[in-house]
C-alpha positions in Angstrom: -5.5 -17.7 -12.8 -5.8 -21.6 -13.7 -2.5 -22.3 -12.0 -3.6 -20.5 -8.8 -6.9 -22.5 -8.8 -5.2 -25.8 -9.3 -3.0 -25.0 -6.3 -6.1 -24.0 -4.3 -7.8 -27.3 -5.1 -4.7 -29.1 -4.1 -4.6 -27.3 -0.8 -8.3 -28.0 0.0 -7.8 -31.6 -0.8 -4.9 -31.8 1.5 -7.0 -30.1 4.3 -10.0 -32.5 3.7 -8.2 -35.8 3.0 -8.9 -38.7 5.3 -6.2 -40.7 7.0 -3.4 -38.2 6.1 -0.5 -38.8 8.6 1.0 -35.4 7.9 -0.6 -32.2 6.8 2.1 -30.1 5.0 0.0 -27.0 5.7 -0.2 -27.4 9.5 3.0 -25.8 10.5 2.3 -22.3 8.9 -1.4 -22.5 9.7 -0.8 -23.3 13.4 1.7 -20.4 13.5 -0.8 -18.0 12.1 -3.4 -19.2 14.7 -1.0 -18.7 17.5 -0.6 -15.0 16.7 -2.6 -12.9 19.0 -5.3 -10.7 17.2 -6.1 -7.4 18.9 -9.9 -7.3 18.4 -12.7 -9.8 18.7 -13.3 -12.0 15.7 -16.1 -14.4 17.1 -18.0 -15.8 14.3 -15.7 -15.0 11.5 -14.3 -17.5 9.1 -10.7 -18.3 9.0 -9.4 -18.4 5.4 -5.6 -19.2 5.0 -3.3 -18.3 2.2 0.3 -18.7 1.3 2.4 -17.1 -1.4 4.3 -19.7 -3.6 7.4 -17.5 -4.0 9.9 -16.3 -1.4 9.6 -12.5 -1.5 12.6 -10.4 -0.5 13.7 -13.4 1.6 10.4 -13.9 3.4 8.0 -16.7 3.4 4.6 -14.9 3.3 1.4 -16.5 4.8 -2.0 -15.0 5.9 -5.0 -15.6 8.0 -7.9 -13.7 6.4 -11.3 -13.3 8.2 -14.0 -12.3 5.8 -17.1 -10.8 7.4 -19.3 -13.4 5.8 -19.0 -16.3 3.2 -19.2 -14.0 0.2 -17.7 -10.9 1.7 -14.8 -9.2 -0.3 -13.3 -7.7 2.8 -12.2 -8.9 6.3 -9.7 -8.7 9.1 -6.1 -10.0 8.3 -2.9 -11.2 9.9 -0.1 -11.5 7.4 3.1 -13.2 8.6 6.5 -12.6 7.1 9.0 -15.3 8.2 12.6 -14.6 7.3 13.8 -17.8 5.6 17.5 -17.4 6.7 17.1 -16.7 10.5 13.5 -17.8 11.1 12.5 -14.5 12.6 9.0 -13.1 11.9 7.1 -9.9 11.8 3.3 -9.4 11.2 1.1 -6.9 9.3 -2.3 -6.7 11.0 -5.5 -5.1 9.6 -8.4 -4.6 12.0 -10.6 -2.6 9.6 -11.1 -4.3 6.3 -8.7 -5.9 3.8 -8.9 -7.3 0.3 -6.4 -7.6 -2.5 -6.2 -8.5 -6.2 -5.7 -12.1 -5.1 -8.6 -12.3 -2.7 -10.9 -10.5 -5.2 -10.0 -13.1 -8.0 -11.6 -15.7 -5.7 -14.5 -13.6 -4.3 -15.7 -12.6 -7.7 -14.8 -15.7 -9.8 -17.6 -17.5 -11.6 -19.6 -20.0 -9.6 -17.9 -19.1 -6.4 -20.1 -20.6 -3.6 -18.5 -18.7 -0.7 -15.7 -19.1 1.8 -15.7 -21.9 4.3 -14.0 -22.0 7.6 -10.6 -23.5 7.2 -10.2 -22.9 3.4 -6.6 -22.8 2.2 -5.4 -20.9 -1.0 -2.0 -20.6 -2.6 -1.2 -17.3 -4.6 1.3 -16.5 -7.2 3.0 -13.3 -6.2 2.5 -10.4 -8.7 5.9 -9.0 -8.9 6.0 -5.1 -9.2 8.6 -5.3 -12.1 5.9 -7.1 -14.2 3.8 -3.9 -13.8 1.8 -4.5 -17.0 -1.6 -4.7 -15.6 -2.6 -1.0 -16.0 -1.1 1.0 -18.9 -1.5 4.3 -16.9 1.1 3.2 -14.4 3.5 1.1 -16.4 6.4 3.3 -15.3 5.6 3.2 -11.7 8.0 1.2 -9.5 5.0 0.2 -7.4 3.1 -2.9 -8.7 -0.7 -2.1 -9.4 -1.7 -5.6 -8.6 1.1 -6.3 -6.2 -0.6 -6.8 -2.7 2.6 -5.7 -0.9 6.0 -5.0 -1.8 9.5 -4.0 -0.4 10.9 -0.6 -1.7 13.3 1.9 -0.5 11.0 4.9 -0.5 13.0 7.3 1.6 16.5 6.7 0.1 18.1 5.4 3.3 19.3 2.2 1.7 16.7 0.1 3.6 13.6 -1.2 2.0 10.2 -0.3 3.6 7.1 -2.6 3.3 4.2 -1.1 1.2 0.7 -2.5 1.7 -1.6 -2.0 -1.3 -5.3 -0.9 -0.2 -6.5 -2.0 -3.7 -8.7 1.1 -3.9 -8.2 1.6 -7.8 -8.6 5.4 -7.5 -7.9 8.1 -10.1 -4.2 8.1 -9.3 -4.0 4.3 -8.8 -4.0 2.5 -5.5 -2.9 4.0 -2.2 -0.1 2.4 -0.2 0.5 2.4 3.6 4.3 2.6 4.1 5.9 0.7 7.1 9.4 1.0 8.5 10.6 -2.6 9.4 12.2 -2.5 12.8 13.5 -5.1 15.3 10.1 -4.5 17.2 7.9 -4.9 14.1 6.4 -2.4 11.7 6.2 1.3 12.3 3.6 3.1 10.1 5.1 6.2 8.4 1.9 8.2 8.6 3.1 11.6 7.6 3.8 13.3 4.3 4.9 12.4 1.8 4.7 8.7 2.8 1.0 8.8 3.8 0.1 9.8 0.2 2.0 7.3 -1.9 0.1 6.0 -4.8 0.8 4.6 -8.3 1.3 8.1 -9.7 4.0 9.0 -7.2 7.4 9.6 -8.7 10.7 8.7 -7.0 14.1 10.2 -7.9 16.9 8.3 -6.2 19.6 10.7 -7.6 18.1 13.9 -6.5 16.2 12.2 -3.5 12.9 13.7 -4.4 9.4 12.4 -4.2 6.7 13.9 -6.3 3.2 13.3 -5.0 0.3 13.5 -7.5 -3.1 14.0 -6.1 -6.5 14.1 -8.0 -9.9 15.1 -7.0 -11.9 14.6 -10.2 -11.1 16.7 -13.3 -11.0 20.1 -11.7 -8.4 19.7 -8.9 -5.1 18.1 -9.6 -1.7 18.8 -7.8 1.9 17.9 -7.9 3.7 18.4 -4.5 7.4 18.0 -4.5 9.4 16.9 -1.4 13.2 16.6 -1.0 15.2 14.5 1.4 16.4 17.3 3.6 16.1 17.8 7.4 14.0 20.8 8.2 12.3 22.6 11.1 8.9 23.7 10.2 8.1 27.1 11.7 5.8 28.9 9.1 2.4 27.1 8.8 0.5 29.5 6.6 -1.7 28.0 3.9 -2.0 30.3 0.9 -5.6 31.3 0.2 -5.7 29.7 -3.3 -4.6 26.4 -2.0 -7.5 26.2 0.7 -9.7 23.2 0.2 -7.5 21.8 -2.7 -5.7 18.5 -2.9 -2.4 20.3 -2.2 -3.9 22.2 0.6 -4.9 19.1 2.4 -1.3 17.9 2.2 -0.1 21.1 3.5 -2.3 20.7 6.5 -0.9 17.2 7.2 2.7 18.6 6.6 2.2 21.4 9.1 1.3 19.1 11.8 4.9 18.1 12.1 7.4 20.2 14.1 10.3 18.9 12.0 10.8 16.5 9.2 13.5 14.6 7.1 11.5 15.5 3.8 11.1 19.2 3.2 8.2 20.4 1.0 9.8 22.2 -1.9 7.2 23.1 -4.4 3.6 22.9 -5.3 1.8 22.8 -8.7 -1.8 23.4 -8.2 -4.0 22.8 -11.3 -7.5 24.4 -10.8 -10.6 24.1 -13.0 -8.7 23.2 -16.0 -8.0 27.0 -16.3 -4.9 27.9 -14.3 -1.7 26.4 -12.7 -0.4 28.0 -9.6 3.2 27.3 -8.8 4.5 27.8 -5.1 7.8 27.6 -3.8 9.7 28.0 -0.6 11.2 31.4 -0.2 13.0 31.8 3.0 10.8 29.8 5.5 7.6 30.4 3.8 5.6 29.2 0.8 5.1 31.8 -1.8 3.5 32.1 -5.2 6.2 32.2 -7.8 4.3 31.6 -11.0 0.9 31.5 -12.7 0.5 29.6 -15.8 -2.4 29.0 -18.3 -3.6 25.4 -18.0 -3.2 24.6 -21.6 0.4 25.8 -21.5 1.2 23.7 -18.5 0.0 20.4 -19.8 
């Protein structure tokens, strides 16, 4: 934390110094300002940040637009510049963005508010140093990590994961983007639209195990396998209606075909029973019912 703040002060001095012939921040800040933003941001502040480390081969900078001087959220453009070929792509958030890094400033002691043109430098929280929350120590996804590159669909190419910093029961949620020559492509379908710190990845079996929570009375595990499938039967079992797994099923059934087949569901209900569903033929069928205490 102290290291970050020393770097911040250094950045602010560079921005405010008199008679400086060259501002070393000007190149990347100008590059951010030249990126067209898709919505009006009149009256918003421009706060700039840069990560001290090169991450997966990218220099990462951001233009964050908090909604007011003490706001914890704001619009965002984050630029990823390839340090080898100089090509860039952007992540844009037109709703509200904050992260562990921005929160450390917003909620710091004696913070007097953001000023237009502020510059901050952040140390990147690498996911392999995932010691910030003991509940998710075994997760390959960094709890404090604001974004990371991870091959989540087992195709040998890393996707970009953006942390929503929601700190829910199952951890943070992560938007998953495919990196293409035309920019980022949101993977907004199951299982990738439900990734959190509780998600389990098995590269050997090419399986993804989603874990969803809704309080203490509704918990589910939904297992997907990397197998191209055409979805023809869209029936939702009665016991799964209005449950965490049922909501995932509704999203899954919106697809005509998928590269990740839904294989099984373990639905925990009212700390009483666990209903186990599997795919039989082309439909989802109840294959077992277990007492809750025997299942945990």
